[in-house]
N, C-alpha and C positions, 0 to 999 in steps of 0.2 A: 915847858920846856925840863923845866926841874922835875916834874911830877914823873913825865913821861921816862926821863935818866932815871928816876928812883923804881919807877916799875919794871924797868930792863933789868936794872942790877938786882932787884930783889930776887925776881926771876933766876939769873943766874947762879945766885946764891941758892935758892931752894933745889936746884935742880941737884947740885952737886952734894947738897945733904940729902938728898932724896936717893941719888944712886947708892951715895956710899952706906947709908944706913940697909939699901936692898943689895948691897954685895955686886950692883949693877946687873944681875939677872932675874930680879923682879922676885926674889925668894925670901923678903922679909916678912917679920911674926907678924899675927893678927894685931899685937900689940903695937908694933912700927905702922902700922897702917892707921890706928886709929889716933897714931901720935899726929900722923901726917894732916886728917881731917882738923885734929885742933891748932895746927900752926896757921893751916888756912884761915880758919875763924878768926883765930887773933890779929890776921892780917886784916880782915874784912873790920874789923873793929877799930884799928887805925886809921881806917879810909882809903885804903888800896882793895880797890875791887878786883879779889882773889887773884891778886897779882902773882900770887904765888904758884905759878903755873910752870912746867918743867920744861927744859931744853936743851938739846945737846948744844945746838947752835942757834941762836936768833937773827933774823933776819925781819926786823919789823916796816922797812920797806916795801919787802917783798909783799906782805899782808897789805901794804896800805895801798898798791900798786890795782889792788882789785878792787877798791871802795868805789863804784858808780856813783860817786857824790854829785857831779854836775850830768849824768844822762840826761836825755830827755828825747822823745820821739820825732821822727822825720817821714811824713807822708810821703808815699812812693806810689805811682801810677797802679799799682796791684792793690794798692791799700782799700779796707773792707771794712768799714764799722758796724761789725755786727756785737750786739750783748755779750758779756760775758758774765757767766754764773759760777762762783765757787762754793761747793757743798761738802764742809769740813766734816767728816764722819770720827766723831769722838771717841778715843779707844779702841778704833777698829783696826783689829789684826787682820793678815791677810789669810793666815790657815784656818779662819773661821767664816769666809765669805764665800759663797758657792763660785764665783765665778775662778778664783783661785784652789777651791777643793770641794767638786763638783760632789763628794759624798755626803755633803751638809748641806741640807736647802733653807739655810738662815735666811738668804736674801734672792730669792725666786726673781724679783723684777731687777736685780741689779745683774744678774747673769743675763738675761734675757737682751739687757741694755748693753753688756759688755758684746756680744753678738753684731752689733752696728757701732762700735765704739773703737779706740786706739785703749789698749789696755798694756801697763807698763807691768811687765812679770815680776821685776826683782828692785822695786822702789825700797829705799832705806833711810830712814829719819836721821839728821842731825842729834838731835836732842831729845829724847821722850817725855817731853812736856809740850801741854797745848799751844804757850804763847811763841815757844819755839820752833814748833812745825807750822803754826800760823806765819810768822816772822819769814820763814824758809820760802813758803810758798808766795806769798803776799809780794815779799821783797826781791826775791831771787838771790839771795845771799845769805850763807850760814850763818845761823846764829851764832851769838856770843856763848860762851859756855858758862859763863857765871851769871848770877841772877840778879835782873835792874834794869839794862837799858832800854830793853822792849816797852818799859811802862812809863820812862822818860821822856817828856820831850826834847827831840833832837836827836835822840839814841839809837837811833839805826842810820845807819851811815850812807846812805843811799836812797833816793826815790822809790817807792812802791808802785805797785802795780796801779794803785789808784790813785795818786801823785801822777804819773804818767798821763793813763786814761782823760784825768780833769783838764789837763792841758788841751788835749784832742778834743774837749766839748762833751766828754761822757759825764751821766750822772753816777752818782755813788752812794749806794746805802749798804747795810749792814743789820743781817737780822740774828737774833741770838734767843735761844729756847730756855738757856739755863741765866741764872741771875747775877746782873752786873755788881750787886753789893758782896759777893761773893769773893771775887778778886780784882776786882776794878778792872775787868776786861776792858772798859771802855774805853782806857787810858791806851792801852795796846791800838785798838781801833782806830783811834785819831792819829796815832802815828802812823797808822797806814795808809791814813791821809782822806777817809770815808767821811763822807760830809752829813750823813744822817744815820745814827744808831738807834736802836730798838730791840733792847733785851727785855726778858720776860716781864719785869716791873711795868713794862709800859705796854701791856697786851692782855687782853680778855683772858684770866686763868680761870673763870668757872668753869666747871665741868672737864676740865684736862688734868691729866693723871701726873703725878709726881714720879719720877723714873730713875732720875740719881739725885747725886748729895747737893748738885748744884742746880735743877731745875726740872722744867717738865718735859714732856712729850713733844716731840717736833709738830705734831698738826697746830698745836698752839699758834705757829708762825704764817699759816696759811691764809687767815683773814686781813691781818696787818699787811703780808706780801700782795694780796690781789687787791688791797686798798692803793698800795703804794703804786704797781706796776699800770692800775687802771687810770690813775692821774700823770704818770710820768713816763710810763713805757712806749711811748708812741710817737712825740716828736723827736725825741736824743736817743743815743744809743747809751746802755747804762752796766756800772758794772756790779752785781749784787752778790753779797755773799751770804750763806744760811751756814751758821754755827750751831750743830747739834750736840746735846749733852747726852743722848738716853744711852750709849753706850759705857759710859762714866760709872766708877763704882756705885755701888748703891744695888744696879741691878733690879730695879724693883719694877718688872714687867712682866709678873704672874701674878694674876692674871692681867689681862688688857684688853681693849677693845677691839683687837685683831683674833683675838683668839691663843690657844697653846697648843703648843705642839714641842713632844719630847725629844730631847738630844741627848742627853748625858746623865748617868750614874751620878756624875758630881754636881750637888744641887745647884751651886755656886754658877758653873760653869753653864749650867742647862738655862739658869736665870740670863746670864749674859748673852746666851746663844737666842733666845726669846726678844731680849732686847733689838737685839739686830734683826731679827724678821720684824719688830714692830717700827724700828728705824726704816726699814725696806718698804714698809706700807707708806711712810711718809714720802719718802722719793718717788712712788709711783703717784701719792698724790700731787706733789708740786709740779710734776712733769706734767700731770693733765692739766694743772692750771695754766701752765704755759702755753700748754696745745687751745685749751677753750679761750684763751684771751689773744689766740692770733701770734702769740712771740716767740715760741718753740723755734720755727725755721729759721729765725734769723739769731739763733743764740749758741753760744759755746757752750758746754757745761763739762766742769771740771769735778769730778767726784775723787777725793782722798781722804787718807787716813792720817790725821796727825800724830799719832803713833799709835805701839800697838796695845797687847795688855797680858799679864802672865798671873796663871794660876798654877805657882808650885812645878812648874815642868821642870825647872832648874832650882827648887829651892828659894823663888823670889815671887812675890806677889805684886801686882798691878805693874807699873810700869817704869817710876821713878830711874830705880836702878836696875832696870832689866834690860843687860847690854846684849840677850839673846835674840833669836829670831821672831821669837813671839812677842818682842818689846819692840823691834825695828822693823820689820818687814811691814811693810803695809798696800792696802789696795790703791791702786792709782789708775783710774780712768779718764778719757776725754770724748765728749760725745758731742758730734757737731751734725745736725742734717747736711748731706751733700758730702760729706768726708767720710770714710771709713765704711761704708755701707755694708763691706763684707766682711769686717770686722780684722784688725790688725793688732799685731803683738810687738812690745818692744823687747828683745831677750836679752839685752847688755844690761849692766849696771846703771840703775837710774837712783837720781837725788829728789826731794821736795824740792830744791831749789833750778829743777828743768823746767818747773810748770810756766815762769813767767816768760822764757823766753821763748818757748812752745807755743804758748797764746800769743804773744806780739809777732814769731811768724806766721800763724795762721790768720791774722789779722791784717799783715802784709806791713807793718811798721816796721823803721829801721831804728834801730839805737845809736846815737849821735854822743859825743863827749863821755863815752864810758864805755864800759863793758862789762855785762853781769857773766858770771862766772859758769853757769849752769850751762848745759846743751839742749838746744830744740829737740825734743823727740821724735820729731818727724823726719830724722836722718839715725843711721846708724851710731851706734855711740861708742867711743874709744875702746878698743878691745885691754889695753892697758892702766885704765880708769881704777883710781882706788876712791872709796868710799869711808870716810873715816867718821865716827858717832863714838857719843858720848854719854856714861850717866847724867843724870842731874845732880846729883849730890857731888860735891868735889872730893878727890881721893878715892873713888869707890870703882870707876871702872871705864874703859875705853876700847873701842873697839876698830879695824879695819878690814876692809874684805878686796881683795885683789882676786880678780876671775870668782872661783868658786872657792878659794882658799881664805877661811877666816880668822883671824889671830885678835886675842881677846887679852886686855891686860887688868888685871886686878889692884895695881898700886900694893903688890905684896901682902894683900891680903889673903889672897889664896895663889895656886901656882897658874903659871900663865897656861892658854887652854889655845889650841891651834885645831880647827875642825875642817873638813871637805865638804862642804854642802851639796856637790854633787852628787855623793854618793850617801852623803847624813845628813838631811834637811834639817832633823829634830837635835841635832848637836848633840849626838850619845856618846861617841867614843873620840877622845882628847887624845892627839896625836902630837900633843907638842914634846913629847920626849922622844919621837921618831924625827923630829926634825932637827937640823943643825942648829948650835948654839948663835952661830955668829947669824943665821937669818932671824931666829927670834930677836935676836940685839939690835937688829935692824928695824925691824916692823914696831917694835917699843920706840924706838928714838923718834920713828917716823911719825908715830902717835904724838910724842910727846914734843916734838917741834911742831907741828901742827895745833896743838893745843895753844902752845905759846905765842905761836903768829897769829891766830885767829884773834884771843885775847887781846895782845898788843893793838890788832886794828882796830878794837872797840875803845881800849883804853886813850890811843891818841884820838879817837873821834870823840872821846867825852872832853879831853883835854883843849879838842877845838870848840868844843860847844859850851 
């Protein structure tokens, strides 16, 4: 309790300092933003996990109410135990894949699949990092905005999809084409509740191409997948995840076994798009495998981007501090034989946390003793929904989207930004000077309150553990 009080006290103190430093309007200097980053580091060194979050008003109890700590599943008369497959599309941004950009033939298989799937048009990530996106997808809650808890035992404040389905008799397995030695992602996998974990180190790597800084082309997973499915896929339902890496930095996909296609004069972007085309070939291969093994008809497939990727469209590279649409807007498709046969679209604002409630509704389960904050994509999404996002690095950037209006706060490192995504999807015209100052102040305070409340929820969970 003392530690929780300390977190809240420091939170309030740091907010007053930050607002005073920025003059309350986000117009602080670059040096002041650097100072804020240093202050955050100092608190972390003191053992308080990024407690220097900002807030106008902290209501930790409000955040705690959203922890589905004791959630479980209740079978209903319509419950149908179908297999569930999650396919993680590493560093794949929406604008670079064919279903979202028909001018780019990077992923023709995915495009054909989308015509018989549910496609969410406007899915945005909470934090553009793989472990954070994976937490949102697997656990149905927003990930914490500071580093660490998802890697720590008990660090996720509620049961994830693997925990829930295991109690319903499901088997669970996680395949990864990347190395576990790079960031010890196996710790995250265990916290998600998966029983079996097969990273690249456990696979036959001979003859497979290294495509990124973390690992190999995705076809490396085909053999262990077939072996596991043949042994475990028929007597019980299962949850399987395939964690890909080919879209990640390095983009070492030219040449590759599936050939080369020219996409861009930008050599690095061209290689990235060829990596996506190579990834598309894996998707076709894994779907072919499920069909050949007779498992396809009884499986729900979820394909999602964990975060996007930037190539200096707004002066930012890759994804960690990329708060623009190339970093936040990702593909999300759900394919299930017997569903969405004519293809369906979700037009409203959606989040990665919507996957868990959607899958549970498709399976026919009811959640009891808790509530997950996302929305099922099988129903119209609230028109007044706000999606909030944060950069990976502290005191760099946050954004909120309401309808098509997007506000970006840079902690004083650069002026606030405001875009109308309906007219300007590439975010080229900053409208902040045309908006009322009171409106911008309100949007900023909403972001600061969200950050503080979310981090407080995880801090309390760590205290309880």
